Structure formats: C-alpha cells, structure tokens
One Martini backbone bead per residue (centre of mass of N, CA, C, O) as a GRO file, in nm:
protein
  231
    1UNK     BB    1  17.372  23.433  16.012
    2UNK     BB    2  17.074  23.356  15.814
    3UNK     BB    3  16.818  23.582  15.714
    4UNK     BB    4  16.576  23.783  15.592
    5UNK     BB    5  16.762  24.054  15.656
    6UNK     BB    6  16.973  23.951  15.481
    7UNK     BB    7  17.163  24.029  15.244
    8UNK     BB    8  17.259  23.909  14.945
    9UNK     BB    9  17.560  23.971  14.972
   10UNK     BB   10  17.595  23.836  15.251
   11UNK     BB   11  17.497  23.559  15.179
   12UNK     BB   12  17.710  23.493  14.961
   13UNK     BB   13  17.953  23.524  15.144
   14UNK     BB   14  17.875  23.295  15.345
   15UNK     BB   15  17.842  23.063  15.147
   16UNK     BB   16  18.131  23.076  15.032
   17UNK     BB   17  18.275  23.037  15.304
   18UNK     BB   18  18.155  22.755  15.352
   19UNK     BB   19  18.257  22.612  15.092
   20UNK     BB   20  18.575  22.679  15.167
   21UNK     BB   21  18.594  22.673  15.512
   22UNK     BB   22  18.597  22.946  15.667
   23UNK     BB   23  18.313  22.846  15.745
   24UNK     BB   24  18.187  22.584  15.963
   25UNK     BB   25  17.917  22.737  16.061
   26UNK     BB   26  17.558  22.741  15.973
   27UNK     BB   27  17.282  22.960  16.014
   28UNK     BB   28  16.945  22.903  15.900
   29UNK     BB   29  16.664  22.978  15.753
   30UNK     BB   30  16.419  22.967  15.512
   31UNK     BB   31  16.616  23.078  15.286
   32UNK     BB   32  16.733  22.765  15.238
   33UNK     BB   33  16.499  22.614  15.081
   34UNK     BB   34  16.594  22.780  14.819
   35UNK     BB   35  16.850  22.769  14.578
   36UNK     BB   36  17.044  22.607  14.788
   37UNK     BB   37  17.370  22.462  14.789
   38UNK     BB   38  17.533  22.234  15.056
   39UNK     BB   39  17.747  21.975  15.015
   40UNK     BB   40  17.972  22.050  15.238
   41UNK     BB   41  17.791  21.937  15.442
   42UNK     BB   42  17.803  21.694  15.710
   43UNK     BB   43  17.592  21.847  15.903
   44UNK     BB   44  17.235  21.853  15.990
   45UNK     BB   45  17.031  22.075  16.184
   46UNK     BB   46  16.684  22.054  16.254
   47UNK     BB   47  16.464  22.336  16.330
   48UNK     BB   48  16.107  22.345  16.399
   49UNK     BB   49  15.898  22.630  16.495
   50UNK     BB   50  15.661  22.621  16.235
   51UNK     BB   51  15.563  22.355  16.125
   52UNK     BB   52  15.697  22.212  15.901
   53UNK     BB   53  15.692  22.055  15.618
   54UNK     BB   54  15.779  21.791  15.424
   55UNK     BB   55  15.879  21.964  15.192
   56UNK     BB   56  16.081  22.131  15.358
   57UNK     BB   57  16.248  21.893  15.453
   58UNK     BB   58  16.337  21.801  15.170
   59UNK     BB   59  16.472  22.065  15.089
   60UNK     BB   60  16.687  22.068  15.312
   61UNK     BB   61  16.818  21.798  15.246
   62UNK     BB   62  16.891  21.870  14.948
   63UNK     BB   63  17.118  22.082  15.014
   64UNK     BB   64  17.323  21.839  15.139
   65UNK     BB   65  17.288  21.572  14.936
   66UNK     BB   66  17.421  21.685  14.715
   67UNK     BB   67  17.660  21.676  14.507
   68UNK     BB   68  17.952  21.773  14.436
   69UNK     BB   69  18.123  21.959  14.243
   70UNK     BB   70  18.328  21.923  14.004
   71UNK     BB   71  18.609  21.962  13.880
   72UNK     BB   72  18.697  22.125  13.596
   73UNK     BB   73  18.905  21.861  13.518
   74UNK     BB   74  18.699  21.652  13.539
   75UNK     BB   75  18.546  21.392  13.446
   76UNK     BB   76  18.220  21.352  13.252
   77UNK     BB   77  18.234  21.042  13.305
   78UNK     BB   78  18.016  20.754  13.388
   79UNK     BB   79  17.887  20.507  13.629
   80UNK     BB   80  17.595  20.291  13.711
   81UNK     BB   81  17.362  20.130  13.928
   82UNK     BB   82  17.028  19.979  13.861
   83UNK     BB   83  16.939  19.731  13.981
   84UNK     BB   84  17.039  19.516  13.710
   85UNK     BB   85  17.162  19.773  13.585
   86UNK     BB   86  17.381  19.944  13.353
   87UNK     BB   87  17.521  20.277  13.345
   88UNK     BB   88  17.638  20.495  13.077
   89UNK     BB   89  17.822  20.810  13.071
   90UNK     BB   90  17.907  21.031  12.815
   91UNK     BB   91  18.158  21.264  12.666
   92UNK     BB   92  18.116  21.446  12.344
   93UNK     BB   93  18.254  21.706  12.381
   94UNK     BB   94  18.382  21.960  12.150
   95UNK     BB   95  18.530  22.233  12.168
   96UNK     BB   96  18.384  22.446  11.922
   97UNK     BB   97  18.189  22.205  11.830
   98UNK     BB   98  17.916  22.038  11.690
   99UNK     BB   99  18.058  21.800  11.704
  100UNK     BB  100  18.184  21.490  11.823
  101UNK     BB  101  18.404  21.334  12.088
  102UNK     BB  102  18.610  21.053  12.182
  103UNK     BB  103  18.863  20.997  12.359
  104UNK     BB  104  19.100  20.766  12.436
  105UNK     BB  105  19.056  20.765  12.743
  106UNK     BB  106  18.749  20.709  12.735
  107UNK     BB  107  18.759  20.444  12.574
  108UNK     BB  108  18.925  20.290  12.782
  109UNK     BB  109  18.729  20.321  13.014
  110UNK     BB  110  18.493  20.179  12.877
  111UNK     BB  111  18.619  19.898  12.840
  112UNK     BB  112  18.668  19.852  13.141
  113UNK     BB  113  18.378  19.886  13.241
  114UNK     BB  114  18.248  19.661  13.068
  115UNK     BB  115  18.426  19.428  13.177
  116UNK     BB  116  18.327  19.471  13.482
  117UNK     BB  117  18.005  19.431  13.348
  118UNK     BB  118  17.965  19.160  13.267
  119UNK     BB  119  17.647  19.028  13.226
  120UNK     BB  120  17.519  19.328  13.225
  121UNK     BB  121  17.278  19.520  13.162
  122UNK     BB  122  17.321  19.792  12.917
  123UNK     BB  123  17.337  20.153  12.912
  124UNK     BB  124  17.396  20.424  12.677
  125UNK     BB  125  17.505  20.769  12.706
  126UNK     BB  126  17.502  21.018  12.436
  127UNK     BB  127  17.478  21.301  12.267
  128UNK     BB  128  17.600  21.201  12.011
  129UNK     BB  129  17.553  21.042  11.715
  130UNK     BB  130  17.705  20.749  11.576
  131UNK     BB  131  17.481  20.719  11.371
  132UNK     BB  132  17.331  20.770  11.094
  133UNK     BB  133  17.011  20.923  10.973
  134UNK     BB  134  17.005  21.048  10.660
  135UNK     BB  135  17.087  21.353  10.742
  136UNK     BB  136  17.326  21.548  10.638
  137UNK     BB  137  17.317  21.803  10.831
  138UNK     BB  138  17.314  21.627  11.093
  139UNK     BB  139  17.558  21.428  11.029
  140UNK     BB  140  17.775  21.667  11.049
  141UNK     BB  141  17.706  21.645  11.393
  142UNK     BB  142  17.835  21.399  11.489
  143UNK     BB  143  18.014  21.136  11.590
  144UNK     BB  144  18.327  21.108  11.463
  145UNK     BB  145  18.384  20.821  11.642
  146UNK     BB  146  18.138  20.614  11.626
  147UNK     BB  147  18.269  20.346  11.536
  148UNK     BB  148  18.441  20.308  11.792
  149UNK     BB  149  18.211  20.288  11.988
  150UNK     BB  150  18.046  20.052  11.854
  151UNK     BB  151  18.277  19.850  11.867
  152UNK     BB  152  18.299  19.841  12.174
  153UNK     BB  153  18.001  19.757  12.224
  154UNK     BB  154  18.001  19.496  12.038
  155UNK     BB  155  18.183  19.327  12.252
  156UNK     BB  156  17.901  19.356  12.428
  157UNK     BB  157  17.603  19.181  12.452
  158UNK     BB  158  17.472  19.363  12.705
  159UNK     BB  159  17.436  19.588  12.514
  160UNK     BB  160  17.137  19.757  12.414
  161UNK     BB  161  17.154  20.080  12.445
  162UNK     BB  162  17.167  20.396  12.263
  163UNK     BB  163  17.138  20.726  12.395
  164UNK     BB  164  17.042  21.034  12.240
  165UNK     BB  165  17.082  21.356  12.123
  166UNK     BB  166  17.107  21.678  11.943
  167UNK     BB  167  16.875  21.624  11.698
  168UNK     BB  168  16.570  21.691  11.775
  169UNK     BB  169  16.481  21.376  11.750
  170UNK     BB  170  16.304  21.071  11.690
  171UNK     BB  171  16.493  20.761  11.664
  172UNK     BB  172  16.546  20.425  11.523
  173UNK     BB  173  16.833  20.199  11.537
  174UNK     BB  174  16.948  19.876  11.396
  175UNK     BB  175  17.241  19.661  11.477
  176UNK     BB  176  17.188  19.385  11.563
  177UNK     BB  177  17.196  19.428  11.909
  178UNK     BB  178  17.191  19.730  11.851
  179UNK     BB  179  17.032  20.030  11.983
  180UNK     BB  180  16.937  20.351  11.857
  181UNK     BB  181  16.832  20.642  12.043
  182UNK     BB  182  16.664  20.930  11.994
  183UNK     BB  183  16.604  21.281  12.105
  184UNK     BB  184  16.417  21.520  12.174
  185UNK     BB  185  16.331  21.845  12.254
  186UNK     BB  186  16.252  22.116  12.487
  187UNK     BB  187  16.229  22.280  12.225
  188UNK     BB  188  16.318  22.254  11.938
  189UNK     BB  189  16.276  22.101  11.623
  190UNK     BB  190  16.364  21.864  11.371
  191UNK     BB  191  16.356  21.752  11.069
  192UNK     BB  192  16.301  21.419  10.915
  193UNK     BB  193  16.259  21.496  10.573
  194UNK     BB  194  16.497  21.702  10.531
  195UNK     BB  195  16.811  21.808  10.383
  196UNK     BB  196  16.738  22.073  10.493
  197UNK     BB  197  16.740  22.307  10.712
  198UNK     BB  198  16.482  22.252  10.977
  199UNK     BB  199  16.272  22.420  11.194
  200UNK     BB  200  16.056  22.355  11.475
  201UNK     BB  201  15.834  22.462  11.735
  202UNK     BB  202  15.718  22.162  11.796
  203UNK     BB  203  15.695  22.006  12.068
  204UNK     BB  204  15.800  21.944  12.352
  205UNK     BB  205  16.048  21.689  12.457
  206UNK     BB  206  16.102  21.352  12.603
  207UNK     BB  207  16.282  21.087  12.761
  208UNK     BB  208  16.193  20.772  12.906
  209UNK     BB  209  16.334  20.552  13.156
  210UNK     BB  210  16.225  20.233  13.263
  211UNK     BB  211  16.272  20.066  13.584
  212UNK     BB  212  16.111  19.739  13.661
  213UNK     BB  213  16.299  19.535  13.762
  214UNK     BB  214  16.314  19.338  13.474
  215UNK     BB  215  16.199  19.592  13.341
  216UNK     BB  216  16.238  19.763  13.017
  217UNK     BB  217  16.168  20.108  12.919
  218UNK     BB  218  16.056  20.342  12.652
  219UNK     BB  219  15.966  20.698  12.602
  220UNK     BB  220  15.797  20.964  12.440
  221UNK     BB  221  15.723  21.299  12.541
  222UNK     BB  222  15.464  21.520  12.443
  223UNK     BB  223  15.391  21.874  12.482
  224UNK     BB  224  15.117  21.985  12.330
  225UNK     BB  225  15.038  22.243  12.518
  226UNK     BB  226  15.335  22.407  12.455
  227UNK     BB  227  15.241  22.426  12.148
  228UNK     BB  228  15.107  22.486  11.833
  229UNK     BB  229  15.254  22.219  11.705
  230UNK     BB  230  15.342  21.948  11.555
  231UNK     BB  231  15.588  21.731  11.397
   0.00000   0.00000   0.00000
C-alpha cells in the first residue's frame, strides 16, 4: 500500500515492482492522483471516501488508461484514423545529426499504409521539413531524403498536408496537390528573412489542426503575453 507517509524511495520501489509484474496488486491513496502513470494495470477499483471531485476521477482514470511505453527498439512511426481523416506520423530523427532521414524500412511502411487508406483524406506529420524554405542555414538541417518522401506522397492524391516542425517558424509551400506547413516553436523562433543564423526571443507558438466533421482547418497560435516581442 502507498499512502502519504510512504517515503519517495519506497513509492518508487513499489511502482517499479508493479510495472514489472513483481507486485500484482497495488493499493494507493491520493498520492497517485498526480504524475504517476500505471498503464500496466488491467483493472482499477476506485473507492472515494472523501467525496473526490470529477477532476480527481479523471486523473485516476488517466493513470491507467494511458498507453504503455513502447520498447526501446520499437518503431516510432505510426498512423491512425479520426473522423473521416487518416493521420500518419513519421520519425525523421537521425541520431547525432541535426538533419533528418527516413530509412528504407519506414518508407516501405509508408507506401503500404497509404495504399491501405487510398481515397481517404490524409495528413502527414514529420519533424524535419522535406522541401527547402529558401534559407540556406535552415535548409542544411532539412530531411535529407525529402524528395523520396514527397515522391511517395505524390502517388496518393488524397494526401493533403505535410506538417513539420524543426525550423522554429511558420511557412506554407505548395507544389501541385501537396501543401507543406511548418510550425513555430514553443521556445525561441528563427528568423524568416536572414540567410545568416539568427534566433529571436519569441513569442512561443504552436499549430492547431481542427477536425470538425467534414471540415479540416489549421492555425498557428502565438502566445504574445509570454515573451517580450513578436517575431
């Protein structure tokens, strides 16, 4: 049992034992409301003796409903459906490099996934930008085989957007049916107008993609109150 008087060291020992299966049943008090994920739990029995709020109930459910962490060597790319749209998430990280790369295995998986979802409106998310932005120092850190990615996407007319990060600025590029949207950062931003490296203090920003029935939209939100000046 874990309660308020249980030391942090003992709590971590019991949580780890539960995650590995050494401990099969765990009784916890309110200390499990925050910052503890237990997706290994198959059954959760909630007993509220202090008239817990709906927020606490949601927090407790969240501890066990979150997906399990993938194995260290598991692929980090995947796809899913929402409403009538298909979403593809790619992993462009190349360890030790600022630029990105999609290996041959991932590109084969992508082609298979797109073929299985033909005639379904599709959005693709990838960290590194596949098309150049016209800023030499940023484009030196792009997706190194971006042409291969865009060629694969170009074979499927229902792929609408490619949404990227990495460049810390928002920009839109369109070639034929495909539109590439880049996304600013939640920390520093990068200049859109200089060929020399230049960082700007903010404001923090992020991109929202809205799916409402048949309607699809996106916008960038700048948190102007969180930084000294705009980009």
